[in-house]
N, C-alpha and C positions, 0 to 999 in steps of 0.2 A: 620615714625611708621614702616619701613618694618620689623623690629624685630618681630612684633606681627603676620606676615602671617605665621610664622614656628609654632605659638603655637596655630593656630586654623585649625589642620587639621583632629583634632577628630569633633570638630564641625561643620566643612563642611560634612564629613559623616554622623553626627546627623543630619542634615538638609535633607540630601539625605535620611534619612531614613522616616523623617517626612514627606517629600512628597510622597514617596512610600505609607505609611500608610495613607494619606489623599486621595489618587486615590482609595487605597483599600477599605477605609471606603466608599466613595460614593458608589464605585460599589456595595459593599453589601447594602447598603441603597436601593437600585435601585432593587435590583436582586430579582426574586421570589420564589427562591429555598432555603427559611428558612427551610422549612419542607417538606420533601418528604412521601406524601401519597400513600399507596397502598391499592387498593380497589379490592373488589371481583365482585362487577357490572360492566361489563364491557359495559351495554346497551349503555351509552352516553358517558363514558370516554372509549373511545375503546382502550386507551392504556394501562388501569390498572392502571395510575401511575397520580396522582394530586401533583400540587406545591403551597404551600400555603407559602405566603411572607409577610409583613408586610402592603403592599400596597393594594394586590389584589392575588387572586387565578386562577390558571391555568390549563390547562389540554387539551390534545388532543382528538378530537371527530370527527367522519365521520357523526355524526347525526347533531350537530349544525354548523359545519362547511362544506363544499363543499369537497368530497372526492379526487375532483382532486387538493386541495390545501393541505399543508403542516404547517397550522396555527394554532397557541393555540387559545383555546377559553378561554378569560380572562374576571374575573368581578372584578370590584373594590370595597373595601369598605373603611369607615372612621371612624373616633374615635365617630360619631353621631350614629353608628348602633350600636344597644343593642347585637348583637349576638356575636360581636367582643371581644375575653378575654382581660384582663386586659394588659396581657404580650405584645399583639401586639400594643393597641395605645401607652403604654408606649415606647415601641421601636420605633414609629413614631416620637414622639417627640425628645426621647433622642439622637437618631440617629441624625439629624439634628442639634440638640444642640452641639453634639459633632464635627459635620462638621464644624461650626461655629468657635468653639473654636480652632479646627486644623488649620482653614485657618488665625484665630488672629496667633498661635504659629509660623507660616510659616512665617508672615509677619514681626512679632518681631525677629525673628531668623537671617532674611533676613537683617533687618536693622544694627543687630549687625556683622553680615559677613561684609557688606558693610563698615562699620567704620572701620574695620580692614584692609581689603584691599584697600581703598582709602585712608588710613591714616586719623587720627584724634588726636588732643591734647586734647579733652576730652574724658579721660578713663572710665570716670565714664558712660556714654552713652553706651560703650560696655556693661559691668557687667548688665546693668538694661536692655536692649535688651535681652540678653541672660536669664537673670533671668524670664522676663516675658514670653518669648518663653517656657522656660522648664517648667513652672507652666501650662501654657495654654495646651502644648502637656501633660502633666501628668495626667491634668484635663480631657484631652480630652480621654483619654486611660479609666481612671475609669469608664467615662460615658459610654464608649461602652460597657465596660465588663457587665454592668448592664442588659441591654435588651438580650445582646447574652446570657450569662449565663441563664437568666430567660426562655428563648425560649428553650434553650437546655436541661433545668429541663422538661419543657413541653413535649420535644421529647421522653426524655427518660423512662418518667412517663405514654408513652401514652394518654397524655390528650384528650378529645374531642374539637371540635367547633360546635356549633349547627348552621349551615347554612341553612338559609329558602330553600324552595323548589325551588325556583329562579335560585339558583347556581349548582344545580345538584350535590351537594356533598354529601357524606355521613355524620352524625354527629360524628360517628368515623370510622377510617381505619382499615383496617385489622392491619397493622402494619405500623410505620412511622420511618424515618430516618434522622438524622440532614444531613442538605443541605448544599452547597456552598457557601451561604450568611452568616450562623453562623460562618465557617471556616475563610472566610476571615475577618469578624468580628474580631474575637480571633487574626488572623495574625497582623490587622491594629491596635488592641489595643496594642499589644507588641511593634511594631515599634514606636508608638508615646511614649510609655512607656520609652524606650530606648533612642530616642532623647531628651525626657525631662531631664532626668537625665544626659546626656552628656554635655547639656547646663549649668545646675545648676552648675555642676563641674568646670565650667570654672575659672581659677584665671589668673590674669594680672601678669606678671612674673616681679620679681625685675631689676632694673636698676642698673649696676654697670658700676662706671666709672674707666677707666683704665689710665686716664690722668697723665703726669709726669710732676711734679712742680721743679722749680728750687732750690736748697738750700740759705737760706738767709745767710747773711754774718755774724750773730750774732747765727748760729746755729752750733754747733760742729760736726764734723762726727765720732769722738771717743769716745762719753760718751752719754748716754741715761738717761733721770729720767724719773719716773713716775709722774704724777699729778693727780689731782681728775678728771679730765677732759678727761683723756685717757692716752695714751703715750705722753711724751713730750720731746725733745731733747734740751738738756742745754749744752752749750759750755764752754771750758776753754780757748777760742781765741777771742780777740776783732775782728779779720777780719780774712779770708781767705788769705790776703796777707802775714801773718805769717806763712802760713803752710810749708814753708822751714825749720823754726827754731822752731819746736813746744814745749811746756813744758806740759810733761805729769803728771796729777796730779792722784795719787791714793794711796790709805790706804795699807799697808804691813807691812812685816818684811826689815827691812833696812840690807843692805848689806855693810858692810865696805869696803871688797874689790873691790865689782863692784864701789863701789863710790872713791876709791882711783884710779882705773885705768880710770875711764871718769874724774876724775880733771886731772891726767897726760896729758891725751889725748886734755884734752882743753888747 
């Protein structure tokens, strides 16, 4: 089935896009830079900037961390903490689900590409793998967009998070901006969606036979007839051995002069 290799170049590119989207999605899930907070009180947050992610909040501090070190001071939170807003703990679950679906989509599409490049007689397996891979990737794209859009809306509206005093963070920043985590999530969703569409539009090409078959002895090479089953050749010769002295059968206007000349010649 080597001819199938030339039909899957676009799907190979789709697999590369899905892989890139999955890597970016994993990075976005672990990044702390979902929201960038700018605070006015720099007593503890000496840099004046704090990063709020879906798993923890971090900032630079010369009070909580030694002045000789350039390390972030981070505090984690989970869905069990009452102060965590809904968009954050929803993002925790949905991003994990999206990464699992993305991995399943990559596995299914890799299986389909393996059947193409290794050759298989079961063409339906290629379509099945590509269909599953495309659906998983599109579903992962939609799931990623939900927490990304929700958290972006919170940033645009400058919504507050009521951290407890142990986090040393104000309930509301002076202003906040969209962080790299949200941007990577958007790019990941776009790549997943594109790869999913690429896998779903794949079709097995038709196979046409160009074989040449010999003419049967009872088939005429001079006249064709139409039958209900298609184009059928009918002959006026009993065999091709009489080809040297053929008799032409046809309907038309008789020509006496032509018949006379033919008779004399015979």
